[in-house]
Structure formats: structure tokens, C-alpha cells
N, C-alpha and C positions, 0 to 999 in steps of 0.2 A: 504494499500499500504506500503509496505517495502524500503526502501531507504538507499543505501550505497555511503558513500561520498568517495573520492578520491583525495590526496590532490597529484597536479603535479607540481613538482620545477624542475629544472637542470640547468645549465651554459646557456645550449642552447636548444631551442624548436623550431619548425617549423610545421605549419599545413596549408597544402597546399590548396590552392584554384585553380582558373582558371589560367592556367601555359604553357608555351611553352618549347622547350628544352632548349631555349636560357636564359631563365628567369624563375625561380622559386620563386614565392613570397610565403608568409605565411599568413595567416589571424590574427588578433590580439588576438584571444582567441581558445581553443582546439574545432576542429570541431565533430560532433557526429560521423563521420565515422571514424576519427583517433581513437576514443576512443574506438568504436566498434572493430576496428582493434586489438587493446590492449587487450581488453578483450577476442577476438577469437584467439589470439596467447596463452594467459595464458591457455585457455580451450584448447587449443592444435588442434583447427581446422585448415585444410589446407585451402589456397586460394579459392579453389573450393568447399569448405564443404558447401552444403544448409542450415545448421544450423546458418550460418552467419546472413543470412535473417531475421531469428527469433528474433536476436538481436536490430533489427529496431523496435521493438515493445517497446523495454524499454523506459520508461518515462526519460527525459536527461535534465539537466540544467546543467550551468556551472558560476561559479562567479570569476571575475577577481579581484584577492587579491592584486595583485602586477602587476602594468603593466608594461611590457618588453620593453626595448629599442631595437631597429632594428639594426641589423648587416648584411651585405652585403658580401659574400664571393666569390671573383673573381678567376674563376678557367679555365684552358686552359684544354680542352677535346680532346683526339684523339679517335673519335668515330667509324672510319675505318682507315685503313691502308695508311699512308701519308696525312692523312686528319684532320685537328684539327679546334676546333672551340671555341669560346669564351664563356663562359655560368656565369650567377651570380646566387647564391643560397641565400634566405634571412631568417633570422632566429630572433626569439626572444631571448635577454639575459635578464637574472635574472628575469624572471618572473615566478611569482606563481597563480598558478588557483587550484579551488576546484569545481571538478564533482561531480554531484550527479546522480546517477542512480538508477530508481525505478520500481516495478513491484509487481501487484497484486500475482503474484507466488512467495511465499517465499523461496521455494526450489531452484528456478533459483538464486535469488541473494546470498543464502548461498552458492552455487556452485560458483559464480562468486567470492566471497569473498574468498574463498579457492584457488582457482585457482589463482587470482593475488598475494597471497602470497606464492602461490609454483607453479610459470607459467612452462608452458611445454616447451613453445618458449621463447627466450630472450624479454624483453619489451622493448620500445623506445617511445620516445615523439614526433611522427610525421614522424621522419626520423630516418633510421637505425643508424646512428651516434649519437642520440640524446639518451643517457641512461640516466633513471631518477637518481636524485641525492640521492642514497641509497635506503632502503627498503621503499614500500610506504605506507604514513600514511591513513590507511583506518578504517572508522567508520560505525556503523550500527545503523539505527533509524528505529524500529518498527512503524508502523501506523503513518506514516509522507509522506507529498509529497516532492520532491527534492527540490522546490521552498520554501515551509515551512522551511526545514531544512537549507537551506542557508540563510534564512533571519534571524536566530539566531544563527549559528554555529559561533565557535570565529574567529576572523580575522587572516588568515594564513599569513599575510605577515611578512617579515623580521622585527627585532627591529628596524634597521636603516632606512627602509622605512616608517615604522609606524612614526617614529619622524618626517621624514621629508615630510611626504604627507599632503599636504594641501587642499585635498578634503574632504567633509564632508558627501559622499556618494559613494560607489562601485557598479558596475553594474553586472547584473544577466542577463544572456541570456539563453531562455528556450524554450523547444515547445511550440508551439502557445495553446495548449489545456491546459495548466497549469496556464495560466493566461489568462482566456477567455475575460476579461474585456478590455484588452489593446489591440492596432493595432498591426498588424501581418506583417511580411514580407516574402518573401520565399529564400532560399537559398539551393544551391545543393551540400548538404553534407550528404545525407542518401544513404547507401551502395546499389548498384545494383547489382555489382560483383567487387572482387579483383583479379580475373583472370588475370595475367598479359598479356595474350593474347587478351583479350577484358575487360579492366576494365572500369567500369560504375557508375555513380553515380545519385540521382533521386534528385529532389527537395522537400524540407519540409518547413512547416512554422514554425518561429521563433517569440518568443516576446521578448523585452529588459524592463527591470525595474531596480529599484534603491533600495538600502537598505541603510538606515542612519546608518554611524558608531556607533551614539548613541544607536542603537540597538544590537550592536555587544560587545563582550569582548573585550577591544582594550588596556587593559593593557601590558605596554611594560617592559618586564624583562631584567632589564640593566645587560649586560654581566661583568664578572669579569676582570678588565685590569690590575690588580696590578700582577707583576710577576718578582720574584727575580730571576735572570739567575744562581747566587752563590748558590741557597738553596739547590740544590741536590749534590753538591760537598765535 
């Protein structure tokens, strides 16, 4: 299996779960459907393209490297003439995640990697307003599963977060078949259709595990803080 890792970071991210018009909540980590949507956009697939369903077969895992803080945006929406409604939108602030996608089809992984570096449609992290913080950091690992990669990949949290973090481990959420010995749960984040006329999602089984920070490279690179404002004059 060939695996691709994608670092997801931005000032704001949001990964919708069950929601109503009045309240749009967010998951604590990227959903598989959100990542598949981003990959499909990079590949140039339209919402009704049946090739999107093939992407459900990708092995999927995500590591929560930097836990985000919740932010709620209050909005007043005029959804039809002279009719306004109050709505709330939840976001994650300053979160950092590492997503791992794997497949036995090496060519598919290579195609996804090229597409993410040269996307056909703009990429966003959950909602259209949430653009990634710069060019995506993408890495490739031949002959390794997504969970195996995430159990050794360098900790991607910001330096200030690494210094202040008191936890001894970080969480990995993966397709249940990637960690077969652990208990599983069902979540509704597998793509059924992105068609705006009848968008739908299906259930999939997930498993959670934790990896000790002692197993990862957690070295903090101290930033240069000395700055002479007169030096360039």
C-alpha cells in the first residue's frame, strides 16, 4: 500500500456533522467526506461525477496534532425577501491535522498527489471560506499503511503549542479495518452524493487510538526573536 500524508492547517477549519439551517456545527477533526471532497476538487471532478464514489475506497486516517479551539460565528441571513433568520456557524481555530490516504493503486496516489499540488478547483478545509494556510505539505510513503505512517511521522504542531502541550500522546482516528484489534464506532461521513439537489452520506466504521509523543520527533525549533528595526536604515 502506498500512502500520502497531507498537513491541514488554517486560521479556521470546519468539518460539518449533523446540522440544521440555524446551527452548523463542526467535527473535532477532518471527516473522510471533507477530505474526499477536497481531493475530488483537486482532480477536477464535478459534484455529480460518479468517480467521486471510487475515492471512498481510499484507506483513511487522521492525526490530531494540534487541538483547535471552537469559534461560533453569529449571522443574520435573509434567506428570502423580507425574511431574516439568525444562524450560527461553528469553526475550529488554529488546529493542525495530518491526514493519511492509502491505496494499493500506486498510480491513483500519484495522480492525487499531483492534483493537490496543481488543483483544478480551489481547495478549502471544510467550508468554502476556509482556505489552507499556504501550499499543502504533502509527503509520500511507499509500502506503508496510513496508521503506520502516522505513528512515526514528525509532530506537526506549532512550536508554541509543542512547548505548552501537557498531553503525553496524540489521537489517531482511522478506518476500522486499519486497526482491527480495537473497538469501532459508526460515523456518517462516507460520501453518497455531493449533488446539491440530494446530498447524502453513509455510515462507515472508525477506530481511535493514541500514539505517544515519545515515538515522534517533537524537537522544537526556536524562532529567531532578535530584530533590530534600525538595521535596514
